[in-house]
N, C-alpha and C positions, 0 to 999 in steps of 0.2 A: 534385299538380301545381299546386294553386293558389298555391304559393309562388313560382311563376314570373310571377305576374300583374303584379307591380310592374314587372318588366323588359319585358314587352310593351307597357307603357304608355310606357316611355321610348324603346325603339329606334325607332319611327317618327319621333319627335321629333328624335333625334340624327342619323337619317339625312337628314331634310329640311334641317336647319340645317348639317349637315357639320361639327359640332364634335367629334363623339366621336373621329374619326379623319381623317387626310388621305386623300383618295381621288382616283382618276383617271377622269374621265368618258370612255367609249368609245363608238363608234358601233355596231359589230356584233361580238359574239363568240359563236361557237357554244358553247352551254352544255349540260353533261350534267345531266339532272334530278337535283336533290338531294333530292327528296321520293319517297315511296313512291306507288305507284299507288293511288288512292283516289278514290271518287265525289266526295268533298268537296275534293279538292285542286285540280283544274282550275276548278272553279266551286263556290262555296258553295251547299250544298244547303239551302236556307232552309226548306223544308217539313219535311225530315227534322230539322233543328235545332229547329224549333218543336215538333215532336212529342216530343223527348226533353229539352228544356232545362228547367232548373229555376233561377229567379232569373236568367234570361238567360245561363246558362251550361251547358255539356254537356261531360262528360268520359267517355272511353271508351278501351279498349285494343283494338288490332287488329294482327295480325302482330308481336307483340312490341314495338309502338310505342304510346306513350301520346299521346292526342290531347286537347287542351283548347280549347273553342271558346267564344266570348262575343259577345254582341251589345251593342254600344255605341250612342252617339247616332246617329252618322253613317257607321258601317261595321261589318263583322263582323271578328273576329280568330280566328287559329287558331295554336296551338303544337303542334309535333310533337317529341317527345323519345324517345330510346331508353335503355334501362337502363345499357348500357356505352359511351355515346357522350357526350363532354362538350359536344357542340354541340346547339343548339336551332334548328329551322326555324320561322321566323314569317312568317305570311302575312296581309296585310290585304286585305279584300274590300270593293267597293262595295256598296251597298244592293241592287243588282240581282243580286248574287252573283258577278260577275266579279272577278278578282283585281286588286288595287291595288298591292301591293308585296310582294316576296318577299326575305327576307334570312335568312342563317345566322349565328348568333353563339354565342360561348363562353358557357356558363352563367354565372350570377352577374353579368349585365349587363356581360360582358367584350367582347373585340374582335369586330368584324363581319368575317367571313371570306369571301373570294371576291367573286362579284358580287351586287350589290344590283339587282334588276330591278323596274322600275316600269312600270305599264300604265295605259292610258286605260280609260274606262267600257266600251268595246266589247271590252276583254280583249286588245288589242294592245300589244306592247311598245313604250314610248315612249322608255325610257332604261335603260342599263346602267351601272353604275358599279363599277369594279375597286378594291376596297379592299386587295387584296394587292399592287398594283404598287409602292408605295414600299418594300415589304419583300422584294422579289424576291432580293436578295443574301443574306439570312438569313430565310427563309421560316418559316412555322408548322412545317413538317415538321422543320427543324433544331431549332427551339425545343422541339418535343415530345421529340425524341431527347435533348436536353440535360436536360429535366425528369425523363424516364424514368431517366437515368443517376444522378439524385439521389434516385431513389425517391419523387418527388413524385406524390401521388395526384390525377390530373387530374379525377376525380369528386368529390372532397371539396368541399363547399359552401364552405369557407374557401380553397380554391385559386382565385386570381384571376389572369387573364391578359388584359391589354390593351395598347395601343400607341398611340403619338402621334408627331407630328413635333416635335422640340425644337430650335430654332435650325437648321432645315433638315437635321437628322439624325433618321432614324427610330429610334425607341426602343421596345424591348419592355419592359413592366413586369410582373414576376411576383411573386406572394406566395402563401405557403402556411403551414399550421399546423405548427409544429415539434413539437407534441405535449408541449411543456413549458409551465409556468406561471410567471408572474412573482411577486413578493412579495405582490401583491394577488390572486392566483389568477386572473389574466387569462391567456388563451392568448397565447403568444409567437408572433408572426408574422415569418417571415423573407421579407425583400424584396430583389429583384434587379432591376437595370436592365441590359439587354443592348443593345449597339450593333447596330442593324438593318443596318448595312452590313458590319461586320466580325465579329460575333458575339462581340466581346470584352465582358467584364462591365465595366461603367463605374461601378456603384455597388452596395454591399451594406449593409444595415442591418436591425436588428430593431425591432419595435414591438409594442405590446399590440393585441389584436383591435380592429379598427375604425379605429385611427390610421393605418394605411397606406393606406386607400382616399381617393383625391383626392376633394375635395368635390364636383366636377361629375360624379362617377361614383356618388355615394351614392344 
């Protein structure tokens, strides 16, 4: 699970500066809990963490979910992942243990899905941002069906899914390992851009591993 550490470092920054994706602020939306019920979810159990932590980190598995917790300078972090789920739940906590921010994102620093919820130090919701709103005409559910029709492994570390607004048009960016090698023995990556309004493929190309990832997402 430590391989996800880099991404938990990036997500709060991207959310705060709103550069990773276009989002739509909203006042109130009834939300279904996206996290399992656990004593560490609603409030960070600082005492329990200190009991088990090593080098300011603690990893454990419960109810078929992997938990990765960390203590940083001014907050606590938690990641929750499941073996057959391409999404990772990330929660930031204040030093008093109350939640600070909650977000769900596709693995490998992919797109932020659904609501990003922000809290004050008392644990009350102060802001909810709907990251799915610009893509309602061609949402993730349709993208997933398309990917599965191409036999793309959603759980493969080289499978990337992110999205952004380009010239006022929502675009999905998808890349995956073709299981083929170029003449330099580099993995060949297939890249596709899908119109987030119509679902039409606007661009297709191949690249070697690493080249297809935009600089701001590396």
